[in-house]
C-alpha positions as CSV (number, residue, x, y, z in Angstrom):
1,X,128.7,107.0,117.5
2,X,127.4,107.5,121.1
3,X,129.4,110.7,121.4
4,X,127.9,112.0,118.1
5,X,124.4,111.1,119.3
6,X,124.8,113.0,122.5
7,X,126.3,116.1,120.8
8,X,123.5,116.1,118.2
9,X,120.9,115.7,121.0
10,X,122.4,118.6,123.0
11,X,121.8,121.1,120.2
12,X,118.7,119.5,118.7
13,X,116.6,119.3,121.9
14,X,116.7,123.1,122.7
15,X,115.8,123.9,119.1
16,X,112.8,121.6,119.2
17,X,111.6,122.8,122.6
18,X,112.1,126.4,121.5
19,X,110.0,125.8,118.4
20,X,107.2,124.2,120.5
21,X,107.0,126.8,123.2
22,X,108.3,130.0,121.8
23,X,107.1,130.2,118.2
24,X,103.5,131.3,117.5
25,X,101.3,128.6,116.0
26,X,101.3,130.4,112.6
27,X,105.1,130.6,112.4
28,X,105.4,127.0,113.7
29,X,103.2,125.8,110.9
30,X,105.5,127.3,108.3
31,X,108.7,126.3,110.0
32,X,107.5,122.7,109.9
33,X,107.3,122.7,106.1
34,X,111.1,122.6,105.4
35,X,111.5,119.9,108.1
36,X,108.9,117.8,106.4
37,X,110.5,118.4,103.0
38,X,113.7,116.9,104.3
39,X,111.7,113.9,105.6
40,X,109.9,113.7,102.2
41,X,113.2,113.6,100.3
42,X,114.3,110.8,102.6
43,X,111.1,108.9,102.0
44,X,111.8,109.3,98.3
45,X,114.7,107.0,98.8
46,X,112.3,104.3,100.0
47,X,110.3,104.7,96.7
48,X,113.4,104.3,94.5
49,X,116.9,104.5,96.1
50,X,118.6,104.9,92.7
51,X,116.4,107.6,91.1
52,X,116.8,111.2,92.2
53,X,114.0,112.3,89.9
54,X,111.5,110.1,91.8
55,X,112.8,111.4,95.1
56,X,112.6,115.1,94.2
57,X,109.2,114.7,92.5
58,X,107.8,113.1,95.7
59,X,109.4,115.9,97.8
60,X,107.9,118.6,95.5
61,X,104.5,117.0,95.6
62,X,104.4,116.7,99.3
63,X,105.7,120.3,99.7
64,X,102.9,121.6,97.5
65,X,100.3,119.7,99.6
66,X,101.7,121.1,102.9
67,X,101.8,124.6,101.6
68,X,98.3,124.3,100.2
69,X,97.1,123.0,103.6
70,X,98.6,126.0,105.4
71,X,97.0,128.4,103.0
72,X,93.6,126.7,102.8
73,X,93.2,126.5,106.6
74,X,94.9,129.5,108.4
75,X,95.7,129.1,112.1
76,X,93.0,131.6,113.1
77,X,90.2,129.4,111.7
78,X,91.7,126.0,112.7
79,X,89.7,125.8,115.9
80,X,86.2,127.2,116.2
81,X,84.2,126.8,119.5
82,X,86.4,123.9,120.5
83,X,85.9,122.1,117.2
84,X,88.8,121.3,114.8
85,X,88.4,122.3,111.2
86,X,86.8,119.5,109.2
87,X,89.7,119.3,106.8
88,X,92.2,118.8,109.6
89,X,89.9,116.3,111.3
90,X,89.6,114.3,108.1
91,X,93.3,114.2,107.5
92,X,94.0,113.1,111.1
93,X,91.3,110.4,111.0
94,X,92.7,109.1,107.7
95,X,96.1,109.0,109.4
96,X,94.7,106.8,112.2
97,X,93.2,104.4,109.7
98,X,96.5,104.3,107.8
99,X,98.3,103.3,110.9
100,X,95.9,100.4,111.4
101,X,96.6,99.3,107.8
102,X,100.4,99.9,108.3
103,X,100.3,97.7,111.4
104,X,98.8,94.9,109.3
105,X,101.5,95.4,106.7
106,X,104.2,95.2,109.4
107,X,102.7,92.0,111.0
108,X,102.5,90.3,107.6
109,X,106.0,91.4,106.3
110,X,107.7,90.2,104.2
111,X,104.6,88.7,102.5
112,X,102.9,92.1,102.4
113,X,105.9,93.5,100.5
114,X,104.8,91.6,97.5
115,X,101.9,94.0,97.2
116,X,103.8,97.3,97.4
117,X,107.5,96.8,97.1
118,X,107.6,97.2,93.3
119,X,104.9,99.9,93.2
120,X,106.2,103.5,93.3
121,X,102.6,104.8,93.4
122,X,101.7,102.8,96.5
123,X,105.0,103.7,98.3
124,X,104.4,107.4,97.4
125,X,100.8,107.2,98.8
126,X,102.2,105.5,102.0
127,X,104.6,108.4,102.4
128,X,101.9,111.0,102.1
129,X,99.7,109.0,104.6
130,X,102.6,108.9,107.0
131,X,103.8,112.5,106.8
132,X,100.7,114.7,106.1
133,X,98.6,113.5,109.2
134,X,101.7,113.9,111.4
135,X,102.1,117.5,110.1
136,X,98.4,118.2,110.6
137,X,98.5,116.8,114.1
138,X,101.4,118.9,115.2
139,X,99.7,122.1,114.0
140,X,96.4,121.1,115.5
141,X,97.9,120.4,118.9
142,X,100.2,123.4,118.9
143,X,97.4,125.8,117.9
144,X,95.2,124.8,120.9
145,X,95.3,127.4,123.6
146,X,93.7,128.0,127.0
147,X,92.8,131.2,128.8
148,X,94.6,129.8,131.8
149,X,97.6,128.3,130.1
150,X,98.8,130.1,126.8
151,X,101.3,127.2,126.3
152,X,98.6,124.5,126.5
153,X,99.1,123.3,122.9
154,X,102.8,123.3,123.2
155,X,102.5,121.2,126.4
156,X,100.4,118.6,124.6
157,X,103.0,118.3,121.8
158,X,105.7,118.0,124.4
159,X,103.8,115.3,126.3
160,X,103.5,113.2,123.1
161,X,107.2,113.6,122.6
162,X,107.8,112.6,126.3
163,X,105.7,109.4,125.8
164,X,107.7,108.5,122.6
165,X,111.1,109.2,124.3
166,X,110.1,107.2,127.4
167,X,109.0,104.3,125.1
168,X,112.2,104.4,123.1
169,X,114.4,104.7,126.2
170,X,112.7,102.0,128.2
171,X,112.7,99.7,125.2
172,X,116.4,100.2,124.6
173,X,117.5,99.4,128.1
174,X,115.0,96.7,128.8
175,X,115.9,95.1,125.5
176,X,119.6,95.2,126.2
177,X,119.3,93.7,129.7
178,X,116.3,91.4,129.3
179,X,115.7,90.9,125.6
180,X,115.4,87.3,124.6
181,X,112.3,87.0,122.4
182,X,112.5,88.8,119.0
183,X,109.5,91.1,118.4
184,X,109.5,91.0,114.6
185,X,112.9,89.7,113.3
186,X,111.9,90.1,109.7
187,X,111.3,93.8,110.2
188,X,113.8,94.8,112.9
189,X,116.0,92.0,114.2
190,X,117.3,94.1,117.2
191,X,113.9,94.7,118.8
192,X,112.5,92.3,121.4
193,X,109.2,91.7,123.1
194,X,110.9,92.4,126.5
195,X,112.0,95.8,125.1
196,X,108.5,96.7,124.0
197,X,107.1,95.8,127.4
198,X,109.9,97.7,129.1
199,X,109.1,100.8,127.0
200,X,105.4,100.6,127.9
201,X,106.2,100.4,131.6
202,X,108.6,103.3,131.4
203,X,105.8,105.5,130.0
204,X,104.1,105.2,133.4
205,X,106.7,107.7,134.6
206,X,105.1,110.2,132.3
207,X,101.7,109.3,133.7
208,X,102.9,109.9,137.2
209,X,104.3,113.2,136.2
210,X,101.1,114.4,134.7
211,X,99.1,113.2,137.7
212,X,101.4,115.1,140.0
213,X,101.0,118.3,138.0
214,X,97.3,117.9,137.1
215,X,95.8,115.5,139.7
216,X,92.3,116.2,138.4
217,X,93.0,114.0,135.3
218,X,91.2,110.6,135.2
219,X,93.9,108.1,135.9
220,X,92.4,105.2,134.0
221,X,91.9,107.2,130.8
222,X,95.3,108.7,131.1
223,X,97.0,105.3,131.4
224,X,95.0,103.9,128.4
225,X,95.8,106.9,126.2
226,X,99.5,106.8,127.1
227,X,99.8,103.1,126.4
228,X,97.9,103.4,123.1
229,X,100.1,106.3,122.1
230,X,103.2,104.4,123.1
231,X,102.1,101.3,121.1
232,X,101.5,103.5,118.1
233,X,104.9,105.0,118.4
234,X,106.5,101.5,118.4
235,X,104.6,100.6,115.2
236,X,105.7,103.9,113.6
237,X,109.3,102.9,114.2
238,X,108.6,99.4,112.9
239,X,106.9,100.7,109.8
240,X,109.8,102.8,108.8
241,X,112.1,99.9,109.5
242,X,110.0,97.8,107.2
243,X,110.2,100.3,104.3
244,X,114.0,100.7,104.9
245,X,114.5,97.0,104.8
246,X,112.5,96.7,101.6
247,X,114.7,99.4,100.0
248,X,117.9,97.9,101.5
249,X,118.6,101.1,103.4
250,X,120.1,101.4,106.9
251,X,119.4,105.0,107.7
252,X,116.9,107.3,106.0
253,X,119.5,110.0,105.8
254,X,122.6,111.5,107.4
255,X,121.6,115.1,108.2
256,X,121.7,114.4,112.0
257,X,125.1,112.9,112.9
258,X,124.7,109.8,115.1
259,X,121.0,109.7,114.5
260,X,120.6,109.3,110.8
261,X,118.0,111.3,109.0
262,X,114.9,113.3,110.0
263,X,112.7,110.3,109.4
264,X,114.8,108.2,111.7
265,X,114.0,110.8,114.5
266,X,110.3,111.3,113.8
267,X,109.3,107.8,112.7
268,X,107.7,107.1,116.1
269,X,106.0,110.5,116.1
270,X,104.5,110.0,112.7
271,X,102.2,107.4,114.3
272,X,102.0,108.6,117.9
273,X,100.9,112.2,117.0
274,X,97.8,111.4,114.8
275,X,96.7,108.6,117.2
276,X,97.0,110.9,120.3
277,X,95.4,113.9,118.6
278,X,92.4,111.7,117.4
279,X,91.9,110.3,120.9
280,X,92.3,113.7,122.5
281,X,89.7,115.3,120.1
282,X,87.2,112.4,120.5
283,X,87.5,111.5,124.2
284,X,89.1,114.4,126.1
285,X,87.7,117.6,124.6
């Protein structure tokens, strides 16, 4: 399993980095659509693991929404005088509120499942609230540019990914070595409080790297934004675990050998990206 994970990572990481830094924002926006369609199909199994019609209808609906968003707000009008298009801003803001609600659902699981477990409509809505703001956040960040740094938007996307990777890596090793207190055993039995703390501490490596490259950044704000983004990523992971547990599914898919499905790889990002983008727009710009 570890060998498969390493092999998959070795070819996946260059593809992801190439898309972030080498593709134009317009091409990037359309390349994301099939990736999110795969994620949507996997979410469809959370809605009803035994019904292909439900899974494909959710996938088709989400695909139409993403295509409509790309057509309604072209890249060249996404940013105007430093202001994000109102439609994108609304989607990202709704995404942040969804993650607050989702965190409440995670904290109160399995009691909260009584509300949504048997409701395909609610689980479909949760899927849209999870995937569409993530999609919008990726495009919003990627399309940001600077006269000084043409890869500015790509760097922001990469930084969010670094925070997520640092959180996951730190949590994994700290959990293995020090983990004693279960974080949320009803949602994800393997995760520990020590692992979460270790993951948050590890993100300070990213902060140190940013301060080294761009020492003009305000250290206190950078630490707070990094920790909030890292916490959001942890709850994104827990949220997907909650929906998988309710559907009695181990992995969201099998398209990535050793890693599971697309959702298993982007679960943390679905929360981290909207939260970071919202904070960046409201506090940093």
